[in-house]
N, C-alpha and C positions, 0 to 999 in steps of 0.2 A: 870523395866518393870511394876512392880506392881503399882507404882505411876502413870505411864502413863495410865494404864488401869483404875484406879480409877478416874483420872482426866477426862478421856474421858466419863466416866459414869456420874459423878457428874456435869460436866460443860455443858452437853447437855441442861439442863433446868436452870442452874444457870449462865452459860456463863460468862457474864461480870458484874454481879450485884455488885461486890466489887471493880470494877475499880476506882470508884470515892469515895470510902470509905477511904479518905486520912486523916491521922492525922497530920495536919499542926503544932500542938503544940508539937509533939513528938520530933522534932529536927532531922535533918539529912535526912528526907524523901523528903522535898521540896527543889529544887535547883533553882538557878538563871538561867534563860534561856541563859544568856551570855556564859555559858559553852558549848553550842551547836554550831556546825558548821552552816554556812549560809544555807546550803541545804544538802539533802541526795539524792543520785542517785542509783537506782537499775535497773538491766537489765534482771532479770528472774522472772517469776511468777511460784509459786509452790502452788497448791491448794489441800488440803486434804478434803476428805469426811469421817466424823467419824460417825459411826452408832452403836447403841446398842438398847436394848428393848424399850427405851423411845422415840427413833426417830433418826433423823440424823441432822447433822450440818456441814456446810462447813466453812473452814478456809483458807483464802488466805494469802500466805507469798510472800514477795518480797525480793529477794536475790541479792547479788553482791559478786562475788568471791574475789574481791580485798579489801573488807572491813569487819571489825568485827561487822557489824551492819546489822539488818534485820528489815523489816516492816511487820506488820500483820494487816489484816482486818477480822472482824467477819462475820458471816452469815448475809444475808440481813435482816432477822427478828430482830436479835440483833442490827444490825446497825441502823435500822429505830427507834428502841426504844431509843437508846442512841444518836442519831444523826449520821451522816456519820462519822465514827470513824476510825482512823488509829493509831496504836501504833508502835513506833520505839524503839527497844532495841539495845543500843550501848554498846557492851561488853568492848570495849577499854576505853570509858569514864565512864562506870559504870552508865549509865542513862537509864531511861525508859520514853519516851516522848509520851504523849497522845494528839492527835489532833482531834478536832471535828468540824464539819460544820453543822450548823442548820439554816435554813431560811436565807441563804446567809451570816451568820456570822461565821467566823473562829476563834476558840479559842484553846489555848493549855496550857498544864502544863507539867513540867518536874520534875521527882523524881529520887533519886538515887536508884540503884538496891539494893534489900535486902542484908544486910551484910552477911546473912547466905546462900547466893546462892551457894557459894563454898562448904560449908558443906553439903548442900542439894545434890549437884552433887556427892560429895564423898559418902554420905549415899546411894544414888541410885546405884552407881557403886559397893559398897560393897555388896549390897543386891543380886546382880546377882551371888555371890559366891555359892548360894544355888541351882543354876540351873545346869542341865546337857545340853550339847550342841552337836548338830551334823549338819553337812552340808548336805543339801538335793538338789534336782534338781533345774533347772532354770525355769523361767517363763517370758513370754513376757508381758510387761506392757507399754502401750502407745508407742509401737514400740521399747522399750529398753529391752535388755536381762538382767534379774535380777537374782541374786544368792539367793537361799533360805537357811534359817537357821531355825532350830527348837530348842527351849529352853523349858525346862520343870522342874518343881519341884512338891512338894506335892500338891500345890494348883492350879498352872497355867500350861497351855500349850500355848506356843506362837510360831506362824509361821510367820517369817518375810522375805520379799523379798527386797534385797538391790541392787541398781544400783551401781556397782563398777566403779571407775574412772568417776564419774558423772561430767557433765560440770559445776555444781555449787553445793555448799554445805552450811550447816550452819557453817560457819567458826568460830572457837573458841569454839564450843560446843562439841568437841570430848571427849572421855573417857580418864581418866588419866592412862597412861600405868603403873604407879607405883601401881595401884590398880587392876592389871590384875587378873581376877578370876582363880582359880585353874581349870585345865582341858581345859582352853580356848586356842586354838592354837594362838600364837602371830602373825602368818601370817594373821589371820582373822582381828586382830586389825589394822594391817598395811593396809589391804584392806579397812577397814571401815573408815580410816582417810579421804579418798576422795570419800566416798559413800553417797548415799541419800536413805532414806527409801521410798519405793514405795508402799508397802502394808504390813499390819500387821493384823493378825487374832489372837485374844487373847481369850482364853477360861478359865473361872474359873470353876474348877471341882465341886464346891459345891454351888456357888452363881452365878446364871445365870445373874443377873443384872450387874455383873462386867465383863461380856463377851461382845465382840463387834469386830468391824473391823475399820481399817483406811486404806484408799486407795488414792493414788495420782490420781486425775482426770484431772489435768492440769499441764504440765511442758513445758513452752515455753519462748522464749526470748521476753521480753516485757519491754520497757523502762518506768520507773516511776521516775520522779524527784519531790521532795518535797521541796519547798522553804519555810523555816520557817519564813521568814520576812512577809509572808502573814497572819500569825496567831497572835492573840492578847493574850499575856500572862499576861495581867494586872489583870484579875480576880484572878489568882493564887496569885499575889502579894497582892491584896486587902484582900483576906482571911487571908493571913499570918499577915498582918498589924493589922487585927481585934484582933488577939491573942496577 
């Protein structure tokens, strides 16, 4: 939760400035686009509004319950600066594909997911051992009844509302049951496996800049098909060849 809060704070103004800071000489980061499927198809849109003292930013996610991949699009402000951009994270292939469209030209690059992503998830899961937990009331969000949970430690208080048995989730991104925190009811984890976060209010008890909210403002069935053959990956290959 701490990392989520810090990221929401820091990335409001930094958003995607590091997206194209790619080390092609480092080896292992840039991949041949032939590893990708011909296309990706998503059937749900899930949009979050993230706010803190610096302002607000919207993030669109496109999900499909039948695949371990999801797409994301940044806010309009960031998208205009970077070109119309879409990122596709494929957990099964271990790839992160960045697609841009500027002045009618479509280009793409594909990288492997960081090797430490598993360790990062493990670290985040282990950190919640320091929190106390309690189940609170329910709340209606976008017409869905969501279960509330309150988590607190010396520095943070987090109130989250989860839609249990959600029609779509971030498949493959769940917590590791082997790292179940002390005092956390295993039944909650079972519920969370098919849940979707609809609202989160996080308060830092000492640093206001790390406080903020995330709330789902759109959750609807929406078809998005991305045909990768429409994108030119030659720029990525040209940069690799230069090295």
